[in-house]
C-alpha positions as a printed NumPy array, in Angstrom:
array([[ 89.849, 172.542,  71.852],
       [ 88.671, 170.166,  74.772],
       [ 89.974, 166.237,  74.717],
       [ 86.439, 165.287,  74.215],
       [ 85.84 , 167.631,  71.282],
       [ 84.706, 165.323,  68.4  ],
       [ 86.745, 167.333,  66.238],
       [ 90.113, 166.499,  68.093],
       [ 92.345, 164.601,  65.401],
       [ 92.757, 160.968,  66.35 ],
       [ 96.406, 159.675,  66.038],
       [ 97.168, 156.589,  63.617],
       [ 96.824, 153.298,  64.787],
       [100.242, 152.888,  64.699],
       [101.21 , 155.835,  66.681],
       [ 98.825, 154.968,  69.718],
       [100.493, 153.894,  72.984],
       [100.831, 150.261,  73.398],
       [102.094, 150.21 ,  77.364],
       [101.462, 146.549,  77.671],
       [103.317, 145.436,  74.277],
       [ 99.95 , 143.819,  73.034],
       [100.757, 144.385,  69.507],
       [104.407, 143.429,  69.54 ],
       [103.166, 140.145,  71.116],
       [100.623, 139.659,  68.292],
       [103.194, 140.339,  65.714],
       [105.242, 137.949,  67.116],
       [102.689, 135.211,  67.647],
       [101.586, 135.607,  63.644],
       [105.246, 134.972,  62.59 ],
       [104.85 , 131.277,  63.797],
       [104.371, 128.544,  61.821],
       [100.546, 128.004,  60.728],
       [ 99.359, 130.899,  62.609],
       [ 96.971, 132.984,  60.706],
       [ 95.99 , 135.623,  63.003],
       [ 96.589, 136.431,  66.91 ],
       [ 94.668, 138.388,  69.64 ],
       [ 95.764, 139.101,  72.759],
       [ 93.582, 140.354,  75.562],
       [ 95.097, 141.968,  78.866],
       [ 93.83 , 143.113,  82.101],
       [ 93.77 , 146.862,  83.333],
       [ 97.018, 145.995,  85.098],
       [ 98.59 , 144.679,  81.893],
       [ 98.234, 140.921,  82.759],
       [ 97.49 , 138.609,  79.77 ],
       [ 93.926, 137.004,  80.346],
       [ 93.472, 135.387,  76.981],
       [ 94.904, 134.723,  73.757],
       [ 93.073, 133.814,  70.626],
       [ 94.861, 132.069,  67.948],
       [ 93.467, 131.463,  64.419],
       [ 95.544, 128.646,  62.568],
       [ 95.478, 126.803,  59.67 ],
       [ 93.939, 123.048,  59.672],
       [ 95.829, 119.929,  60.072],
       [ 98.041, 121.427,  63.   ],
       [ 98.466, 119.929,  66.263],
       [ 96.393, 122.383,  68.895],
       [ 98.874, 121.112,  71.759],
       [102.011, 121.784,  69.355],
       [100.635, 125.267,  68.661],
       [ 99.756, 126.231,  72.424],
       [103.472, 125.016,  73.104],
       [104.739, 127.187,  70.359],
       [102.897, 130.062,  71.687],
       [104.14 , 129.504,  75.205],
       [107.924, 129.476,  73.88 ],
       [107.566, 132.391,  71.864],
       [106.181, 134.637,  74.456],
       [108.756, 133.419,  77.017],
       [111.763, 133.634,  74.604],
       [111.046, 136.805,  73.009],
       [109.508, 138.854,  75.515],
       [110.178, 137.051,  78.637],
       [106.334, 136.686,  79.11 ],
       [105.095, 133.392,  81.178],
       [101.815, 132.348,  80.105],
       [ 99.435, 129.854,  81.664],
       [ 98.449, 127.364,  78.898],
       [ 94.926, 127.657,  79.48 ],
       [ 94.793, 131.049,  78.587],
       [ 95.409, 130.305,  75.04 ],
       [ 92.611, 128.979,  72.774],
       [ 93.194, 127.558,  69.132],
       [ 90.614, 127.698,  66.424],
       [ 91.528, 126.435,  63.106],
       [ 90.309, 126.872,  59.576],
       [ 91.132, 125.733,  56.167],
       [ 89.639, 128.769,  54.576],
       [ 90.587, 131.89 ,  56.244],
       [ 94.223, 133.336,  54.789],
       [ 95.886, 136.606,  56.318],
       [ 95.703, 139.337,  53.797],
       [ 99.514, 139.475,  53.123],
       [ 99.241, 135.529,  51.96 ],
       [ 96.127, 136.366,  49.907],
       [ 98.265, 139.555,  48.453],
       [101.025, 137.509,  47.647],
       [ 98.957, 134.814,  45.883],
       [ 97.352, 137.525,  43.54 ],
       [100.517, 139.179,  42.879],
       [101.925, 135.509,  42.052],
       [ 98.648, 134.887,  39.79 ],
       [ 98.662, 137.901,  37.84 ],
       [102.34 , 137.722,  36.799],
       [102.023, 134.063,  35.622],
       [ 98.921, 135.493,  33.241],
       [101.317, 137.696,  31.671],
       [102.264, 136.788,  28.329],
       [106.181, 137.104,  28.311],
       [108.219, 137.221,  31.644],
       [111.736, 138.17 ,  31.762],
       [113.998, 135.566,  33.491],
       [117.762, 136.359,  33.083],
       [120.13 , 138.721,  31.028],
       [123.986, 137.671,  30.586],
       [126.839, 139.732,  29.087],
       [129.968, 137.827,  28.488],
       [133.05 , 138.391,  26.152],
       [132.264, 137.946,  22.454],
       [134.244, 135.914,  19.918],
       [136.359, 138.783,  18.889],
       [138.077, 141.791,  20.39 ],
       [136.049, 144.777,  21.577],
       [132.938, 142.619,  21.361],
       [130.375, 141.225,  23.717],
       [127.449, 138.721,  23.544],
       [124.506, 139.551,  25.489],
       [122.121, 136.84 ,  25.982],
       [118.643, 137.01 ,  27.207],
       [116.16 , 134.818,  28.514],
       [112.34 , 134.935,  28.697],
       [109.498, 132.56 ,  29.667],
       [106.243, 132.024,  28.144],
       [103.771, 129.497,  30.165],
       [106.608, 128.046,  32.073],
       [108.838, 127.251,  28.841],
       [112.026, 129.318,  29.014],
       [113.797, 130.752,  25.478],
       [117.174, 132.414,  25.243],
       [118.903, 134.546,  22.511],
       [122.319, 136.08 ,  22.313],
       [123.518, 138.858,  20.295],
       [126.979, 139.756,  19.39 ],
       [127.695, 143.457,  19.296],
       [130.344, 146.236,  20.05 ],
       [131.268, 146.683,  23.414],
       [130.302, 149.972,  23.841],
       [127.14 , 151.312,  26.264],
       [125.175, 151.999,  23.091],
       [126.163, 148.651,  21.443],
       [125.123, 146.918,  24.795],
       [121.882, 148.525,  25.09 ],
       [121.147, 147.712,  21.513],
       [122.183, 144.206,  21.504],
       [119.758, 143.5  ,  24.56 ],
       [117.018, 145.042,  22.688],
       [117.726, 142.778,  19.691],
       [118.106, 139.563,  21.706],
       [114.728, 140.116,  23.523],
       [113.298, 140.553,  19.557],
       [114.917, 137.39 ,  18.631],
       [113.105, 135.737,  21.538],
       [109.83 , 137.156,  20.91 ],
       [109.728, 136.398,  17.119],
       [110.382, 132.474,  17.979],
       [106.74 , 133.163,  19.452],
       [105.111, 134.205,  16.373],
       [104.216, 132.532,  13.214],
       [103.146, 134.976,  10.723],
       [104.32 , 138.284,  12.474],
       [107.689, 139.917,  13.038],
       [109.659, 142.595,  15.213],
       [112.228, 145.252,  14.165],
       [114.157, 147.676,  16.226],
       [113.729, 151.051,  14.877],
       [115.498, 152.786,  17.79 ],
       [117.049, 152.353,  21.169],
       [117.817, 155.669,  23.071],
       [119.058, 156.345,  26.833],
       [117.467, 159.267,  27.613],
       [118.846, 161.349,  30.533],
       [116.148, 163.417,  32.691],
       [117.149, 165.651,  35.762],
       [116.977, 162.88 ,  38.492],
       [117.228, 159.496,  36.353],
       [117.969, 157.862,  33.106],
       [115.419, 156.068,  30.883],
       [115.737, 153.318,  28.011],
       [113.386, 154.515,  25.099],
       [112.628, 151.702,  22.294],
       [110.792, 152.091,  19.223],
       [109.899, 148.83 ,  17.688],
       [108.2  , 148.1  ,  14.367],
       [105.639, 145.104,  14.38 ],
       [104.873, 143.767,  11.09 ],
       [102.395, 141.341,   9.756],
       [101.367, 140.814,   6.31 ],
       [101.033, 144.372,   4.756],
       [100.439, 145.767,   8.071],
       [102.918, 147.544,  10.453],
       [102.451, 149.396,  13.729],
       [104.988, 151.367,  15.681],
       [105.298, 150.12 ,  19.271],
       [107.038, 152.336,  22.039],
       [108.395, 151.367,  25.455],
       [110.219, 152.672,  28.408],
       [111.952, 151.677,  31.213],
       [114.004, 153.35 ,  34.142],
       [117.754, 152.327,  34.37 ],
       [118.05 , 150.695,  37.976],
       [120.085, 147.671,  37.887],
       [121.999, 148.231,  34.389],
       [121.208, 149.981,  30.846],
       [120.903, 146.363,  29.259],
       [118.159, 145.072,  31.543],
       [116.414, 148.269,  31.357],
       [116.519, 147.867,  27.253],
       [114.805, 144.433,  27.785],
       [111.933, 145.713,  29.994],
       [111.392, 148.567,  27.537],
       [111.088, 145.963,  24.691],
       [108.642, 144.254,  26.613],
       [107.013, 147.43 ,  27.768],
       [106.504, 147.984,  23.979],
       [105.495, 144.551,  22.759],
       [103.807, 142.612,  25.333],
       [100.273, 143.295,  24.487],
       [100.979, 142.963,  20.69 ],
       [102.897, 139.815,  20.927],
       [100.542, 138.154,  23.082],
       [ 97.429, 139.332,  20.764],
       [ 99.204, 137.33 ,  18.209],
       [100.808, 134.321,  19.928],
       [ 99.372, 131.112,  18.69 ],
       [ 97.132, 129.615,  21.269]])
């Protein structure tokens, strides 16, 4: 197959050769405070001919130019004439990474109930522990503690019950009851499975949820309960 053959697969951008370190320089410049994007233009001999910087509004262009010069010299040993650096500023454009972080945060805040903390401490009696779960709703935090036997099963069930106690405080005419909590071992991972009864008046519905054990079984129990109940609770929580 000839090099000019249109069927010849093209290497991914990250695998393309970068003999002059252009992408490295651009990545460095985008880490500077206030810099949204950067483009470095070189001559065929690899000399920097132009540097274009897009920055947030409100920053001093002269200071940005000095920051660019200093960063290139300190990190890459590259000395660039300040006249080759152009600065454009905008208050509207944001890099895609910033937009993604903003969207993720906004979506998280829109969720009905958010996990905040889990604490396991010695109980008031021997061979017992207190499992405290903290959740937040709309910026307001609630904590509930459940004392249980100091066994793997007792800790998991205590975390699940403490989570339900907090959730019930958000409801006026409905209640939640744990039906079962199980740790299920698969071939390559362990999962906490919970079944919860959601009750209101004469109506009852079975809610189920799961969460993979990553940090601890107790923490997974909290997330399994939230997985089972978040939508149900949010639909019945007073406005």
